[in-house]
C-alpha positions in Angstrom: 18.4 -2.5 -65.7 19.6 -6.0 -64.8 23.0 -4.5 -63.9 21.4 -1.9 -61.7 19.2 -4.4 -59.9 22.3 -6.7 -59.3 24.3 -3.8 -57.9 21.5 -2.6 -55.7 20.9 -6.2 -54.4 24.6 -6.5 -53.5 24.5 -3.1 -51.8 21.4 -4.1 -49.8 23.1 -7.3 -48.7 26.3 -5.5 -47.7 24.3 -2.9 -45.7 22.4 -5.6 -43.9 25.6 -7.4 -43.0 27.2 -4.2 -41.6 24.1 -3.4 -39.5 24.0 -7.0 -38.1 27.8 -6.8 -37.4 27.3 -3.8 -35.2 23.9 -4.4 -33.5 22.7 -7.3 -31.5 19.5 -8.9 -32.8 17.9 -8.6 -29.3 18.9 -6.1 -26.6 17.6 -6.3 -23.1 17.6 -3.2 -20.9 16.3 -2.3 -17.5 15.2 1.3 -18.0 14.3 1.8 -14.3 17.8 1.1 -13.0 19.8 1.9 -16.1 21.4 -1.6 -16.0 20.6 -5.2 -15.7 21.4 -6.3 -12.1 22.1 -10.0 -12.9 23.0 -10.4 -16.5 24.2 -14.0 -16.0 20.6 -15.1 -15.2 19.4 -13.7 -18.6 22.4 -15.1 -20.4 21.7 -18.6 -19.0 18.0 -18.3 -20.2 19.1 -17.3 -23.7 21.7 -20.1 -23.8 19.0 -22.6 -22.7 16.9 -21.5 -25.6 19.8 -22.2 -28.0 20.9 -18.5 -28.4 24.2 -16.8 -27.7 24.3 -13.9 -25.3 26.7 -11.7 -23.5 26.8 -8.7 -21.2 27.4 -5.3 -22.8 27.7 -2.0 -21.1 26.7 1.1 -23.2 27.0 4.7 -22.1 27.7 8.1 -23.5 31.0 9.9 -23.0 33.3 12.6 -24.4 36.7 11.6 -25.7 39.4 14.2 -25.6 42.8 14.6 -27.3 44.4 18.0 -26.9 41.7 20.6 -27.6 39.5 18.1 -29.6 36.5 16.9 -27.7 34.2 14.3 -29.4 31.0 12.8 -28.1 31.0 9.0 -28.4 29.1 5.9 -27.4 31.1 3.6 -25.1 30.5 -0.1 -25.6 32.1 -2.3 -22.9 32.7 -5.9 -23.8 34.4 -8.8 -22.1 36.7 -9.8 -25.0 37.7 -13.1 -23.4 34.1 -14.2 -23.3 33.2 -13.2 -26.9 32.1 -16.1 -29.0 32.4 -16.4 -32.8 29.0 -14.7 -33.1 30.9 -11.4 -32.4 34.1 -11.7 -34.5 35.6 -8.4 -33.2 39.1 -9.6 -34.2 38.1 -9.6 -37.9 37.5 -5.8 -37.7 40.8 -4.9 -35.9 43.4 -3.0 -37.8 47.2 -3.3 -37.8 47.1 -7.1 -38.2 45.9 -7.8 -34.7 44.1 -11.1 -34.2 43.2 -10.9 -30.5 42.0 -7.7 -28.7 44.4 -6.4 -26.1 42.6 -6.3 -22.7 43.2 -4.7 -19.4 42.3 -1.7 -17.4 42.9 1.6 -19.1 42.8 0.2 -22.7 40.5 1.5 -25.4 39.7 0.7 -29.0 38.7 3.5 -31.4 37.1 3.4 -34.8 39.5 4.3 -37.5 37.5 7.5 -38.4 37.5 8.7 -34.8 41.2 7.9 -34.4 42.0 9.9 -37.6 39.9 12.8 -36.4 41.7 12.9 -33.1 45.1 12.2 -34.6 45.8 9.2 -32.4 47.1 5.7 -33.1 48.0 2.6 -31.0 49.9 3.6 -27.9 48.5 7.2 -27.8 46.7 8.5 -24.7 43.2 9.9 -24.7 41.0 11.3 -21.9 37.4 10.2 -21.4 34.9 12.4 -19.7 31.7 10.9 -18.1 28.7 13.2 -18.5 27.2 11.9 -15.3 30.4 12.9 -13.4 30.3 16.4 -15.0 26.6 16.9 -14.2 27.4 16.3 -10.5 29.3 19.6 -10.5 26.2 21.6 -10.9 23.0 21.7 -8.8 19.7 23.5 -9.2 18.0 25.4 -6.3 14.2 25.3 -5.7 13.6 28.1 -8.2 15.5 26.2 -11.0 18.5 28.5 -10.8 21.9 26.9 -11.4 24.1 26.7 -8.4 27.7 25.4 -8.3 28.0 22.3 -6.2 30.2 23.2 -3.2 31.2 19.7 -2.2 34.8 18.6 -1.6 34.7 16.4 -4.6 37.1 17.1 -7.5 36.3 15.9 -11.0 39.1 14.0 -12.7 38.6 12.5 -16.1 39.9 9.0 -16.9 43.0 8.5 -19.1 43.1 5.6 -21.6 45.7 4.1 -23.8 44.7 3.4 -27.4 45.1 -0.4 -27.7 44.1 -0.4 -31.4 41.6 0.6 -34.0 38.7 -1.1 -35.6 36.8 -0.6 -38.9 33.4 -2.1 -39.4 32.9 -0.1 -42.6 29.9 1.7 -41.1 30.7 5.4 -40.8 28.6 6.2 -37.8 29.9 3.3 -35.9 33.6 3.8 -36.9 33.3 7.5 -35.9 31.2 7.4 -32.8 31.9 4.2 -30.9 34.8 3.3 -28.5 
């Protein structure tokens, strides 16, 4: 019984750590606009209170490699402004110590990378559901009508800059 309690206590501590590594203690959203217009103002207030804060963008997307299409949660971070409170580098694979930044770069969880069959340097395509939804309209009766605008939908291509592993299945499989 003592051994079981010790193992379960260790498991609980490890799970708490994984949850805290992948989720902020406090998250502030503006549900009316879908984004916070001036995050720097909120960050300053948090810092004045002795807390650490940073802007994060979260949105759903579809990642594609070949015929594989996987729904993911996109989390956008400013790596150069990350503090030690978010030690992203400790979860990087392939011996990286600093995230590679730049337009068109993406990091995938190891489980997702394995599922898509990609590695560092591979190209993947990301589809934005909001862009896809603009292709279809509904008339007054609720019937689906194709949008006849001159817009052409083109997905975005990204280069896999590396992989991360937080040791939390849903995060390593569904977050980029």
